[in-house]
ROPA-558873 format. One record per residue: x, y, z of N, C-alpha, C in turn. Coordinates in nm, 3 decimals, decimal comma. Each point is the difference from the previous one (the first is absolute). Example, Ala and Ser with C-alpha at 12.3 -4.5 7.8 and 13.67 -1.06 7.14 Angstrom:
((1,319 -0,569 0,780) (-0,089 0,119 0,000) (0,090 0,120 0,000))
((-0,035 0,105 -0,072) (0,082 0,119 0,006) (-0,077 0,109 0,073))
! end
This chain:
((3,845 16,398 20,589) (-0,062 0,127 -0,058) (0,095 0,138 0,018))
((0,008 0,014 0,138) (0,120 0,116 0,016) (0,121 0,010 -0,077))
((0,037 -0,118 -0,015) (0,134 -0,017 -0,073) (-0,020 0,057 -0,118))
((-0,106 -0,055 -0,081) (-0,048 0,028 -0,133) (-0,018 0,186 -0,009))
((-0,076 0,035 0,104) (-0,003 0,146 0,004) (0,110 0,074 -0,016))
((0,111 -0,043 0,072) (0,151 0,066 0,036) (0,053 -0,032 -0,129))
((-0,013 -0,102 -0,065) (0,066 -0,014 -0,148) (-0,037 0,078 -0,060))
((-0,128 0,036 -0,005) (-0,069 0,089 -0,146) (0,053 0,140 0,050))
((-0,029 0,000 0,110) (0,042 0,170 0,070) (0,142 0,048 -0,022))
((0,059 -0,093 0,006) (0,161 0,011 -0,029) (0,022 0,010 -0,126))
((-0,060 -0,097 -0,105) (0,009 0,009 -0,138) (-0,074 0,128 -0,044))
((-0,071 0,075 0,047) (-0,092 0,121 -0,034) (0,103 0,111 0,032))
((0,054 0,014 0,100) (0,128 0,097 0,039) (0,098 -0,004 -0,032))
((0,053 -0,116 -0,054) (0,140 -0,007 -0,074) (0,015 0,103 -0,138))
((0,113 0,072 0,014) (0,005 0,103 -0,102) (0,163 -0,051 -0,102))
((0,036 -0,098 0,039) (0,116 -0,026 -0,066) (-0,017 -0,045 -0,155))
((-0,096 -0,061 -0,048) (-0,060 -0,009 -0,128) (-0,041 0,137 -0,062))
((-0,025 0,068 0,050) (-0,023 0,157 -0,061) (0,103 0,063 -0,046))
((0,089 0,007 0,066) (0,131 0,035 -0,035) (0,090 -0,047 -0,113))
((-0,030 -0,115 -0,017) (0,060 -0,060 -0,099) (-0,061 0,010 -0,128))
((-0,151 0,039 0,020) (-0,059 0,011 -0,125) (0,030 0,156 -0,050))
((0,001 0,088 0,112) (0,031 0,125 -0,014) (0,148 0,020 -0,075))
((0,076 -0,078 0,054) (0,154 0,002 -0,068) (-0,007 -0,071 -0,154))
((-0,062 -0,101 -0,022) (-0,032 -0,049 -0,096) (-0,043 0,101 -0,126))
((-0,140 0,067 0,024) (-0,043 0,103 -0,069) (0,103 0,126 -0,032))
((0,065 0,056 0,102) (0,119 0,086 -0,016) (0,097 -0,044 -0,093))
((0,055 -0,117 0,021) (0,095 -0,048 -0,084) (-0,033 -0,014 -0,147))
((-0,141 -0,037 -0,009) (-0,066 -0,015 -0,135) (0,009 0,118 -0,054))
((-0,050 0,125 0,054) (-0,001 0,141 -0,069) (0,152 0,040 -0,017))
((0,082 -0,037 0,076) (0,132 0,049 -0,043) (0,048 -0,079 -0,105))
((0,004 -0,105 0,001) (0,039 -0,098 -0,131) (-0,086 0,054 -0,145))
((-0,134 0,028 0,002) (-0,035 0,061 -0,092) (0,040 0,153 -0,058))
((0,016 0,048 0,112) (0,071 0,142 -0,022) (0,138 -0,006 -0,084))
((0,057 -0,116 0,069) (0,159 0,020 -0,058) (-0,009 -0,066 -0,138))
((-0,078 -0,110 -0,043) (-0,013 -0,095 -0,144) (-0,030 0,176 -0,075))
((-0,108 0,077 0,025) (-0,061 0,077 -0,087) (0,131 0,119 -0,018))
((0,084 0,031 0,118) (0,085 0,098 -0,040) (0,106 -0,087 -0,063))
((0,041 -0,101 -0,036) (0,098 -0,066 -0,073) (-0,064 -0,023 -0,154))
((-0,136 -0,017 -0,002) (-0,022 0,004 -0,161) (-0,024 0,148 -0,034))
((-0,016 0,041 0,059) (-0,023 0,188 -0,033) (0,154 0,025 -0,029))
((0,077 0,010 0,074) (0,137 -0,004 -0,025) (0,051 -0,035 -0,145))
((-0,008 -0,163 0,002) (0,037 -0,043 -0,109) (-0,052 0,024 -0,144))
((-0,120 0,058 0,002) (-0,077 0,044 -0,100) (0,055 0,122 -0,052))
((0,043 0,092 0,095) (0,059 0,123 -0,009) (0,137 -0,029 -0,073))
((0,088 -0,055 0,062) (0,126 -0,045 -0,044) (0,006 -0,081 -0,137))
((-0,111 -0,087 -0,045) (0,016 -0,030 -0,130) (-0,044 0,082 -0,100))
((-0,085 0,106 0,018) (-0,047 0,095 -0,076) (0,118 0,088 -0,004))
((0,101 0,024 0,098) (0,101 0,083 -0,018) (0,105 -0,096 -0,126))
((0,042 -0,123 0,039) (0,053 -0,083 -0,095) (-0,022 0,000 -0,153))
((-0,125 0,005 0,018) (-0,060 -0,011 -0,137) (-0,002 0,129 -0,075))
((-0,026 0,132 0,053) (0,041 0,115 -0,064) (0,148 0,000 -0,021))
((0,102 -0,013 0,081) (0,122 -0,018 -0,024) (0,072 -0,074 -0,123))
((-0,064 -0,112 0,016) (0,032 -0,092 -0,121) (-0,068 0,054 -0,132))
((-0,119 0,072 -0,027) (-0,052 0,065 -0,099) (0,081 0,109 -0,056))
((0,048 0,069 0,123) (0,054 0,115 -0,037) (0,156 -0,042 -0,046))
((0,070 -0,074 0,034) (0,129 -0,061 -0,058) (-0,034 -0,085 -0,111))
((-0,086 -0,039 -0,027) (-0,002 -0,072 -0,140) (-0,035 0,080 -0,113))
((-0,047 0,130 0,033) (-0,048 0,102 -0,087) (0,147 0,071 -0,034))
((0,104 -0,011 0,055) (0,121 0,081 -0,024) (0,106 -0,069 -0,075))
! end
């Protein structure tokens, strides 16, 4: 019985798993931010090339 209580108590006091979850959440947020930035820049550059192509085709 005491061994089981020590095992449960040790499990409840362990924090290594929480650090892993925190790092995973932070990594996920960073990845989403990077993807959003790349998509935003890609859309802006595509618009600039379209404007340039339209301007060159008109001359």
